C-alpha positions as CSV (number, residue, x, y, z in Angstrom):
1,M,26.1,-5.1,6.9
2,I,24.7,-2.5,9.3
3,K,21.2,-3.4,8.4
4,R,21.7,-7.1,9.0
5,S,23.3,-6.2,12.4
6,I,20.2,-4.2,13.3
7,I,18.0,-7.2,12.3
8,F,20.1,-9.5,14.5
9,F,19.8,-7.3,17.6
10,T,16.1,-6.6,16.9
11,L,15.7,-10.4,17.0
12,I,17.5,-10.7,20.3
13,L,15.5,-7.8,21.8
14,S,12.3,-9.5,20.6
15,V,13.3,-12.6,22.3
16,T,13.9,-10.9,25.6
17,L,11.0,-8.4,25.5
18,H,8.2,-10.7,24.2
19,S,9.1,-14.0,25.9
20,Q,8.9,-15.2,29.4
21,E,12.0,-17.3,28.5
22,A,15.5,-15.7,28.3
23,I,18.5,-17.1,26.5
24,Q,21.6,-17.7,28.5
25,Q,24.5,-15.2,28.4
26,W,26.8,-17.7,26.5
27,V,24.1,-18.0,23.8
28,Y,23.9,-14.2,23.4
29,N,27.7,-14.0,23.3
30,T,27.9,-16.7,20.7
31,L,25.3,-15.1,18.4
32,E,26.9,-11.7,18.8
33,R,30.3,-13.3,17.8
34,A,28.7,-14.8,14.7
35,Q,27.1,-11.4,13.8
36,L,30.4,-9.6,14.2
37,N,31.8,-12.0,11.5
38,V,28.8,-11.2,9.3
39,D,29.5,-7.5,9.7
40,K,33.1,-8.0,8.6
41,G,32.1,-10.0,5.6
42,N,33.4,-13.3,7.1
43,L,30.3,-15.3,6.2
44,E,32.1,-18.7,6.3
45,A,33.3,-18.0,9.9
46,A,29.8,-16.9,10.9
47,E,28.2,-19.9,9.4
48,K,30.6,-22.3,11.1
49,I,29.6,-20.8,14.5
50,Y,25.9,-21.1,13.7
51,Y,26.2,-24.6,12.3
52,D,28.4,-26.0,15.1
53,Y,25.9,-24.8,17.8
54,A,22.8,-25.6,15.8
55,T,23.8,-29.2,15.3
56,S,24.9,-29.8,18.9
57,T,22.7,-31.9,21.2
58,Y,20.0,-30.1,23.3
59,S,16.8,-31.1,25.1
60,S,13.6,-31.0,23.2
61,K,12.5,-28.0,25.4
62,S,15.7,-26.0,25.0
63,Y,14.9,-22.4,24.3
64,D,18.6,-21.7,23.7
65,H,18.6,-24.2,20.9
66,F,15.4,-22.7,19.5
67,V,16.9,-19.3,19.2
68,I,20.2,-20.6,17.7
69,L,18.2,-22.6,15.1
70,R,16.0,-19.7,14.3
71,T,18.9,-17.3,14.0
72,Y,20.8,-19.7,11.7
73,G,17.7,-20.0,9.6
74,Y,17.4,-16.2,9.2
75,F,21.1,-16.0,8.3
76,L,20.5,-18.5,5.5
77,L,17.4,-16.6,4.4
78,Q,19.5,-13.4,4.0
79,Q,21.6,-15.3,1.5
80,D,18.6,-16.6,-0.5
81,R,19.3,-20.2,0.7
82,N,15.6,-20.9,1.3
83,E,15.7,-24.7,1.3
84,E,18.6,-24.8,3.8
85,A,16.9,-22.2,5.9
86,L,13.7,-24.2,6.0
87,K,15.6,-27.2,7.4
88,Y,16.7,-25.3,10.5
89,L,13.5,-23.3,10.9
90,K,11.5,-26.6,10.8
91,L,13.8,-28.0,13.5
92,A,13.1,-24.8,15.6
93,D,9.4,-25.4,15.0
94,Q,9.7,-28.9,16.5
95,K,11.0,-27.6,19.9
96,R,8.4,-28.2,22.6
97,K,6.8,-25.6,24.9
98,M,8.4,-22.5,23.4
99,P,6.9,-19.1,24.2
100,P,3.8,-18.4,22.2
101,M,5.1,-15.1,20.7
102,D,8.2,-16.8,19.4
103,V,6.2,-19.7,17.8
104,F,3.7,-17.2,16.4
105,N,6.4,-15.2,14.6
106,L,8.1,-18.4,13.4
107,K,4.9,-19.8,11.9
108,F,4.5,-16.5,9.9
109,I,8.0,-16.8,8.5
110,L,7.6,-20.4,7.7
111,G,4.3,-19.7,5.9
112,Q,6.1,-17.1,3.8
113,I,9.0,-19.4,2.9
114,Y,6.8,-22.4,2.1
115,Y,4.7,-20.2,-0.2
116,V,7.7,-18.8,-2.0
117,E,9.0,-22.3,-2.5
118,G,5.7,-23.5,-3.9
119,Q,4.8,-25.7,-1.0
120,K,1.2,-24.5,-0.7
121,E,-0.2,-27.1,1.7
122,E,2.6,-26.5,4.1
123,A,2.2,-22.8,3.8
124,K,-1.5,-23.0,4.4
125,K,-1.0,-25.2,7.5
126,S,1.6,-22.8,8.9
127,F,-0.5,-19.7,8.3
128,L,-3.6,-21.4,9.9
129,E,-1.5,-22.3,13.0
130,W,-0.2,-18.7,13.0
131,I,-3.8,-17.4,13.1
132,Q,-4.8,-19.8,15.8
133,I,-1.9,-18.9,18.1
134,G,-2.6,-15.2,17.4
135,E,-6.3,-15.5,18.2
136,D,-5.6,-17.6,21.3
137,N,-3.1,-15.1,22.7
138,E,-4.6,-11.8,21.3
139,F,-1.5,-11.1,19.2
140,D,-1.7,-8.7,16.3
141,L,-2.2,-10.6,13.1
142,R,-0.6,-9.0,10.1
143,P,-2.9,-8.5,7.1
144,E,-0.1,-9.8,4.8
145,G,-0.5,-13.2,6.3
146,Y,-4.3,-13.2,5.7
147,A,-3.7,-12.1,2.1
148,T,-1.2,-14.8,1.4
149,L,-3.5,-17.4,2.8
150,A,-6.4,-16.0,0.7
151,T,-4.2,-16.3,-2.4
152,I,-3.4,-20.0,-1.6
153,Y,-7.1,-20.8,-1.2
154,A,-7.9,-18.9,-4.4
155,Q,-5.2,-20.9,-6.3
156,D,-7.0,-24.0,-5.1
157,A,-10.4,-22.6,-6.2
158,D,-11.6,-22.6,-2.6
159,W,-13.5,-19.4,-3.0
160,D,-15.3,-19.4,0.3
161,N,-12.1,-19.5,2.4
162,A,-10.3,-17.2,0.0
163,L,-13.0,-14.6,0.5
164,I,-12.9,-14.9,4.3
165,Y,-9.1,-14.3,4.4
166,I,-8.9,-11.5,1.8
167,T,-11.7,-9.7,3.5
168,L,-9.8,-10.0,6.8
169,A,-6.6,-8.7,5.1
170,I,-8.5,-5.7,3.6
171,D,-10.4,-4.9,6.8
172,N,-7.2,-5.0,8.9
173,T,-5.1,-2.6,6.9
174,A,-5.2,1.2,6.9
175,V,-4.2,1.6,3.3
176,F,-5.7,0.5,0.0
177,V,-3.8,-2.4,-1.4
178,E,-4.5,-2.7,-5.1
179,N,-3.6,-6.4,-5.5
180,W,-5.8,-7.4,-2.6
181,A,-8.8,-5.5,-4.1
182,Q,-8.2,-7.2,-7.4
183,L,-8.2,-10.6,-5.7
184,K,-11.4,-9.8,-3.8
185,F,-13.0,-8.7,-7.1
186,A,-12.0,-12.0,-8.8
187,I,-13.3,-14.1,-5.9
188,H,-16.7,-12.3,-5.9
189,I,-17.0,-12.8,-9.7
190,Q,-16.2,-16.5,-9.2
191,K,-18.9,-16.7,-6.6
192,K,-21.3,-14.8,-8.9
193,Q,-21.7,-12.1,-6.2
194,Y,-21.9,-9.4,-8.9
195,M,-23.2,-6.5,-6.8
196,I,-20.4,-6.8,-4.3
197,A,-17.9,-7.3,-7.1
198,L,-19.2,-4.0,-8.6
199,E,-18.4,-2.2,-5.4
200,V,-14.8,-3.5,-5.4
201,A,-14.5,-2.6,-9.1
202,Q,-15.7,0.9,-8.3
203,D,-13.1,1.2,-5.5
204,L,-10.4,0.3,-8.0
205,V,-11.6,2.9,-10.5
206,R,-11.8,5.5,-7.7
207,V,-8.2,4.9,-6.8
208,K,-6.9,4.5,-10.4
209,P,-9.5,6.5,-12.5
210,K,-7.2,6.4,-15.6
211,N,-6.7,2.6,-15.6
212,K,-8.5,1.4,-18.7
213,A,-8.5,-2.2,-17.4
214,Y,-10.4,-1.3,-14.3
215,I,-12.9,0.8,-16.2
216,E,-13.5,-2.1,-18.6
217,Q,-13.7,-4.4,-15.6
218,M,-16.4,-2.3,-14.0
219,A,-18.3,-2.0,-17.3
220,G,-18.2,-5.8,-17.6
221,V,-19.9,-6.2,-14.3
222,Y,-22.5,-3.6,-15.2
223,N,-23.3,-5.7,-18.3
224,I,-23.5,-8.9,-16.3
225,I,-26.1,-7.5,-13.9
226,K,-27.8,-5.6,-16.7
227,F,-27.7,-2.4,-14.8
228,E,-29.3,-0.5,-17.7
229,E,-32.3,1.7,-18.3
230,E,-34.8,-0.1,-16.1
231,S,-32.5,-0.2,-13.1
232,L,-31.4,3.4,-13.7
233,A,-35.0,4.6,-13.9
234,S,-35.8,2.9,-10.7
235,L,-32.9,4.4,-8.8
236,E,-33.5,7.9,-10.3
237,F,-37.1,7.8,-9.2
238,K,-36.0,6.8,-5.7
239,L,-33.4,9.5,-5.6
240,Q,-36.0,12.2,-6.5
241,Q,-38.3,10.9,-3.8
242,D,-35.5,10.7,-1.2
243,L,-36.2,6.9,-1.0
244,L,-32.6,5.8,-1.5
245,K,-31.6,4.5,1.9
246,K,-28.4,2.5,1.2
247,S,-25.0,4.1,0.6
248,S,-24.3,1.4,-2.0
249,E,-27.3,2.7,-4.0
250,Y,-25.9,6.2,-4.1
251,V,-22.4,5.0,-5.1
252,N,-23.8,2.6,-7.8
253,L,-25.9,5.4,-9.3
254,A,-23.1,7.9,-9.2
255,N,-20.6,5.5,-10.8
256,F,-23.2,4.5,-13.4
257,Y,-23.6,8.2,-14.4
258,L,-19.8,8.4,-14.7
259,F,-19.7,5.3,-16.8
260,K,-22.3,6.8,-19.1
261,G,-20.4,10.1,-19.4
262,L,-22.7,12.2,-17.1
263,P,-20.3,13.5,-14.4
264,I,-22.5,16.5,-13.4
265,D,-25.3,14.1,-12.6
266,S,-22.8,11.9,-10.7
267,S,-21.6,14.7,-8.6
268,K,-25.2,15.7,-7.7
269,V,-26.0,12.1,-6.5
270,I,-22.9,12.1,-4.2
271,K,-23.6,15.6,-2.9
272,K,-27.2,14.6,-2.1
273,G,-26.1,11.4,-0.3
274,L,-23.6,13.4,1.8
275,A,-26.2,16.1,2.6
276,L,-28.7,13.5,3.7
277,G,-26.1,11.6,5.8
278,V,-26.7,8.4,3.9
279,L,-23.1,8.6,2.6
280,D,-20.4,9.0,5.2
281,N,-18.2,12.1,4.9
282,N,-15.1,9.9,4.3
283,I,-12.2,9.7,1.9
284,K,-13.8,7.3,-0.4
285,H,-16.9,9.4,-1.1
286,N,-15.1,12.7,-1.3
287,E,-12.6,11.3,-3.7
288,L,-15.4,9.9,-5.9
289,L,-17.1,13.4,-5.8
290,S,-13.8,15.0,-6.8
291,N,-13.3,12.6,-9.7
292,A,-16.8,13.5,-11.0
293,Y,-16.0,17.2,-10.8
294,I,-12.7,16.8,-12.5
295,I,-14.3,14.9,-15.4
296,A,-17.0,17.6,-15.5
297,K,-14.2,20.2,-15.6
298,D,-15.6,21.9,-12.5
299,F,-12.2,22.4,-11.0
300,D,-13.2,24.7,-8.1
301,N,-15.5,22.1,-6.7
302,A,-12.9,19.3,-7.4
303,V,-10.4,21.2,-5.3
304,N,-12.9,21.7,-2.5
305,S,-13.7,18.0,-2.4
306,L,-10.0,17.1,-2.3
307,I,-9.4,19.7,0.5
308,N,-12.1,17.8,2.4
309,V,-10.0,14.6,1.8
310,T,-6.9,16.3,3.1
311,K,-8.7,16.9,6.4
312,L,-9.3,13.1,6.6
313,S,-6.0,11.8,5.3
314,D,-2.3,12.8,5.6
315,D,-1.6,11.1,2.3
316,A,0.5,13.6,0.2
317,K,-1.0,12.4,-3.1
318,Y,-4.2,14.5,-2.4
319,D,-2.2,17.7,-1.9
320,Y,-0.2,16.9,-5.0
321,R,-3.4,16.4,-7.0
322,I,-4.7,19.8,-5.8
323,G,-1.5,21.4,-6.8
324,Q,-1.8,19.8,-10.3
325,I,-5.4,21.1,-10.7
326,Y,-4.3,24.7,-9.7
327,L,-1.4,24.5,-12.1
328,Q,-3.6,23.4,-15.0
329,N,-5.9,26.3,-14.2
330,S,-3.0,28.9,-14.1
331,D,-3.4,29.5,-10.3
332,Y,0.3,29.3,-9.8
333,K,0.5,30.6,-6.2
334,N,-1.9,28.0,-5.0
335,A,-0.2,25.3,-7.1
336,I,3.1,26.1,-5.3
337,K,1.4,26.1,-1.9
338,F,-0.1,22.7,-2.2
339,L,2.8,21.1,-4.0
340,K,5.0,22.2,-1.2
341,I,2.6,20.8,1.3
342,A,2.8,17.5,-0.6
343,R,6.6,17.7,-0.4
344,S,6.5,18.4,3.4
345,K,4.4,15.2,3.7
346,N,7.1,13.2,1.9
347,W,5.2,12.7,-1.4
348,D,6.7,9.5,-2.9
349,G,5.8,9.8,-6.6
350,K,8.2,9.9,-9.5
351,A,11.5,11.5,-8.3
352,G,11.8,15.1,-9.5
353,S,8.3,15.5,-10.8
354,L,7.1,17.6,-7.9
355,E,10.1,19.9,-8.2
356,M,9.5,20.4,-11.9
357,L,6.0,21.5,-11.3
358,I,7.0,23.9,-8.6
359,G,9.7,25.3,-10.8
360,I,7.4,25.7,-13.8
361,S,4.9,27.5,-11.5
362,Y,7.6,29.9,-10.4
363,I,8.5,30.6,-14.0
364,E,4.9,31.4,-14.8
365,L,5.0,33.9,-11.9
366,D,8.2,35.4,-13.3
367,D,10.2,34.4,-10.2
368,F,13.2,33.0,-11.9
369,K,15.3,32.9,-8.8
370,N,13.1,30.3,-7.0
371,A,12.4,28.6,-10.3
372,R,16.2,27.9,-10.7
373,I,16.4,26.5,-7.2
374,E,13.5,24.1,-7.8
375,L,14.8,23.0,-11.2
376,A,18.2,22.4,-9.7
377,K,16.5,20.0,-7.3
378,A,14.7,18.4,-10.2
379,I,18.0,17.9,-12.1
380,A,19.6,16.3,-9.0
381,L,16.7,13.9,-9.0
382,G,17.1,12.8,-12.6
383,K,15.0,15.4,-14.5
384,E,17.9,17.0,-16.4
385,D,16.4,16.6,-19.9
386,E,13.0,18.1,-18.9
387,A,14.6,20.9,-16.9
388,E,17.0,22.0,-19.6
389,S,14.5,23.6,-21.9
390,W,13.0,25.7,-19.0
391,I,16.5,26.8,-17.9
392,S,17.3,27.8,-21.5
393,Y,14.0,29.8,-21.6
394,M,15.0,31.6,-18.5
395,D,18.5,32.3,-19.8
396,S,17.1,33.7,-23.0
397,T,14.6,35.8,-21.2
398,D,17.2,37.2,-18.9
399,S,19.5,38.0,-21.8
400,L,16.7,39.8,-23.7
401,R,15.8,41.8,-20.6
402,A,19.4,42.8,-20.0
403,A,19.8,43.9,-23.6
404,A,16.5,45.9,-23.4
405,A,17.7,47.6,-20.2
406,A,21.1,48.4,-21.8
407,N,19.3,50.2,-24.7
């Protein structure tokens, strides 16, 4: 109930902060009274308040009525009563001369609901209006809206518009969204834009190097464009003569070497591209270089590449990966160091896994005291079965040492 209360007051604050209009005090008091009933679990009483005021008579330009209708719609949405919510949100949408920010936000919500309810044309219309209002008023357009609109166009096989909006979604987010990249790949394949599709496929493999479906997907594109010996020989010659001028050529050649099981050659291509400045010293290229080194079992250089990534990104997964590499190579002190850095950055992988690795590293260093602390944390996070064998090992070792000391 607290969360819903926060949502309610956030809504009211949004109305007052982002609008030139302001609701009257009685409207605020009415909505607050309804929310208090929600907080107490008196949903019927709350709904009666919303319904009575929402169905009263107001002018077509009443901002008070707009806010009441919208709030009632959100109340119904929280109870998964989407069809009923739509009725009142549509009525809110019909109000005339409402503040642009309020209409902008309402169009986004309506687009989402229409899409969930399978009303694609209405969803498309609402999202397009949302974009228009956003562009006209220089509001921030959420990439999720672009992505949903792209999905709608893709479902209608309107590949040109689908590509426009999925590209906007990807270009306007700071994180890699796997589903969006998959959609962009599929659109490029449909449009027979195979070289661009290959770049997207390579991004998916870079992010999920163990995903067989993505590897097969990339291989399929290589086969379509016949990126075989003739193309390879041409790129290799250009590489030797420092004639490769496009970053995509370096990335394609490096990925092709990986695909062919030649990770050392792949790493050399990326290193040369970085040294010449053709490849930007960014997360994408350093992560690709690290993957090549890992496959080549050159773990020192793999770590160095990932350390470069940590200078460019605060994502804890890179520190965690470094810790894993150190652990696999029996460098337990560095493993603990980077795993703890990952934890300090709120690593959000499988609960307890990080604590298990730190605990195991402490055991290998014969530091049972700290190992027990970490394994206790792992158990609290659901890793009891995995931790038990290590605890038994420490107990047995401690017993043997005590017996030896007694003798």
